[in-house]
C-alpha positions, -999 to 999 in steps of 0.1 A, spaced: 720 657 -751 711 620 -745 674 612 -744 677 584 -719 687 583 -682 719 568 -670 729 557 -635 742 592 -627 721 616 -648 686 623 -661 681 622 -699 663 648 -720 630 630 -721 628 627 -683 638 663 -678 613 676 -703 585 656 -688 595 667 -653 593 705 -661 562 701 -682 544 683 -654 555 709 -629 542 737 -651 508 720 -656 504 711 -619 513 745 -606 490 761 -631 461 739 -621 467 745 -584 468 782 -589 437 783 -610 418 760 -586 426 782 -556 417 813 -575 384 799 -588 374 788 -553 375 824 -540 357 839 -570 321 851 -562 290 838 -580 263 862 -570 255 874 -605 253 858 -639 285 876 -650 305 864 -619 291 829 -622 302 827 -659 337 840 -650 340 814 -622 329 786 -645 354 796 -671 383 796 -646 371 762 -633 369 749 -669 405 759 -675 415 744 -641 399 710 -650 412 710 -686 448 716 -674 443 690 -647 433 664 -673 464 673 -694 486 670 -663 472 635 -656 482 623 -691 516 640 -690 523 626 -655 512 591 -667 537 594 -696 564 606 -672 558 577 -648 557 551 -676 589 565 -691 606 564 -656 597 527 -652 616 519 -684 647 539 -674 675 536 -649 669 558 -619 699 580 -611 715 570 -578 712 592 -547 741 616 -543 745 610 -506 735 574 -498 753 577 -465 727 602 -453 701 575 -449 673 595 -432 677 623 -458 677 599 -487 646 581 -472 628 614 -469 637 625 -504 626 592 -520 593 593 -500 585 627 -513 593 616 -548 569 587 -545 542 609 -529 546 632 -559 542 604 -584 510 593 -566 497 629 -564 503 636 -601 479 608 -609 454 607 -580 446 644 -577 435 650 -613 419 615 -616 398 622 -585 388 655 -598 379 640 -632 357 613 -615 339 640 -595 333 660 -627 319 629 -645 297 619 -616 277 651 -616 262 673 -644 267 709 -651 292 733 -638 323 742 -658 328 717 -686 362 703 -695 374 720 -727 381 691 -750 361 672 -777 358 638 -760 328 644 -738 324 650 -701 318 615 -688 341 586 -679 334 549 -685 321 531 -654 316 563 -635 278 566 -628 259 599 -622 259 596 -585 259 621 -556 278 597 -533 304 589 -560 309 626 -566 311 634 -528 337 606 -523 358 617 -554 355 653 -543 368 645 -508 396 625 -522 405 653 -546 406 677 -517 427 655 -494 451 643 -522 456 679 -533 469 687 -498 493 658 -501 504 671 -535 510 707 -522 529 694 -492 550 672 -514 558 700 -538 568 723 -510 591 696 -495 605 688 -530 613 725 -536 628 729 -502 650 699 -507 662 712 -541 670 746 -526 689 729 -497 710 710 -522 717 740 -543 723 766 -515 736 746 -485 751 714 -500 761 731 -533 760 697 -550 747 687 -585 712 675 -574 694 703 -591 719 704 -620 711 668 -629 674 678 -636 681 712 -652 712 704 -674 715 666 -672 748 669 -653 764 636 -644 768 631 -606 769 603 -581 786 570 -577 772 540 -596 764 511 -573 742 530 -548 705 521 -550 671 533 -538 653 514 -511 617 501 -513 606 515 -480 600 551 -492 576 538 -519 557 518 -493 556 548 -470 541 570 -497 516 543 -505 506 542 -468 501 580 -469 477 577 -498 459 548 -481 454 569 -450 441 598 -471 417 576 -490 405 560 -457 399 594 -442 378 604 -472 357 572 -469 353 576 -432 342 612 -434 315 603 -460 305 569 -445 271 581 -433 263 596 -467 244 577 -494 230 585 -527 199 608 -527 178 591 -553 143 597 -565 124 574 -541 89 568 -532 68 595 -516 60 588 -480 30 565 -477 0 575 -457 2 565 -420 -14 531 -412 -50 536 -402 -52 571 -415 -85 580 -431 -85 579 -469 -111 595 -491 -131 575 -515 -110 569 -546 -79 576 -526 -45 563 -538 -13 555 -520 20 562 -537 43 532 -537 73 547 -555 82 576 -576 105 603 -587 103 641 -591 130 656 -612 138 687 -632 162 698 -659 176 732 -665 203 744 -689 235 758 -674 262 772 -696 243 757 -725 243 721 -711 214 702 -695 217 697 -657 195 671 -640 180 680 -607 161 658 -582 136 665 -554 137 633 -534 116 642 -504 79 647 -512 45 632 -503 13 632 -523 -24 629 -514 -43 617 -545 -79 610 -551 -88 596 -586 -116 578 -603 -119 567 -639 -154 581 -641 -154 620 -638 -177 638 -615 -186 674 -625 -159 671 -651 -132 662 -626 -115 628 -621 -102 638 -587 -75 660 -571 -39 659 -560 -19 677 -533 19 673 -533 41 687 -506 78 690 -515 108 694 -492 130 717 -514 158 716 -488 167 681 -500 171 690 -537 202 681 -557 214 697 -589 247 682 -600 277 702 -588 257 734 -582 234 721 -555 245 747 -530 239 775 -554 205 762 -563 195 761 -526 207 797 -521 187 829 -518 190 836 -555 172 805 -565 151 781 -543 160 800 -511 155 768 -491 164 785 -458 134 808 -461 111 786 -482 119 749 -474 85 736 -487 68 738 -521 31 729 -526 12 718 -557 -26 716 -554 -46 707 -585 -77 692 -599 -74 662 -622 -91 668 -655 -96 649 -687 -74 660 -716 -72 653 -753 -46 627 -746 -46 613 -711 -52 637 -682 -39 669 -668 -34 682 -632 -45 718 -633 -39 740 -603 -14 761 -584 22 757 -576 35 777 -546 73 778 -548 97 802 -531 67 821 -517 51 827 -551 19 810 -563 15 804 -601 -10 786 -621 5 753 -635 -9 726 -657 8 692 -657 -3 669 -686 2 632 -678 -6 597 -689 -19 569 -667 -14 531 -671 -41 514 -650 -36 477 -642 -64 468 -618 -57 487 -585 -22 497 -596 -15 527 -617 16 543 -632 16 580 -639 41 598 -660 40 635 -669 60 666 -675 56 703 -679 78 734 -684 81 762 -659 98 796 -662 121 802 -633 115 840 -636 78 834 -626 89 824 -592 115 851 -588 144 827 -593 177 840 -607 166 877 -608 202 888 -615 206 863 -643 188 884 -669 197 862 -699 202 825 -706 240 825 -710 245 811 -676 212 797 -665 182 790 -688 148 804 -682 129 771 -689 128 744 -663 115 710 -674 97 692 -646 91 654 -648 71 631 -626 70 593 -626 51 574 -599 34 542 -592 4 542 -568 -21 517 -555 -58 522 -550 -68 523 -513 
């Protein structure tokens, strides 16, 4: 069995790579469709869903590298001639589908991989080389664009596979020629001298350009939700003595999911702060922070985090932290009450303050237990979602 192609047959290497690629791609598609329909309403079902998605992603990455090897090998080999060059429309369609398949075999898993690398958390790839990609930032907009492309390209892939299989069946059942036999047994067939046109490759490229353009257009209004400044007080609004206006800041949190840290962000919040370096009655001031929980992001599990099991943003779109600012052994602490998801709990937030004239930078963190706020009641252990939630605050404010 010759390893290399000839003008009228596929060699052993090309045929092996063809069938291995087909096996990996069909497995990844099946697992992806199955995982999408799995529930995630309990810790057990979420763990099962994550495991299936992990397998889907791992097979997808393997398919990418096998497909890349297949394409590189094909570029070094003669391409067997079309069996029916006189059927110009049929030959054009077949070649277009082949080129669409080549593009799909790379673009679908690559887009999925970029989406995975751009967000933290759900369903790790089962391999030892880490979960990130060079030059792919942790970015909600990057993840959204890659996710949209993965979805659109996968539809091109599925359509191309169906057309490819339909063409193979036609050749085997209706034409009764050696098209399928060339890929299964390496049968020699065709007349040397015929050639493949360039137009099908350009057509397939146009299909992918349209799909990519559709993804960009659909997501054009979206932008990264980053930790930005809290809304400043309205111009002319009364400010209490010792009042401060927040210029910029971030409010984030970290929770373990499936044993890995997932970074969350609450980008929409506003703070009312009074503070004086000299304490009065043992207090340096007070703080009131109102948080729009409906805008939270949590890697690839944002929708689940907003759901009734966790933040329940549809019912409780606002969280409130009210506290006194007290001296501490090292720096200060905000000691008060956090009302989240309809439950009020005592919370202490230690923080440090860097005062430069009328500008101050505050950094602090504390650890909460999600169970205290009724979050994840069906997740009775930490195998899927950890109990501890690390909250971090970093803001810069100016004395008013």
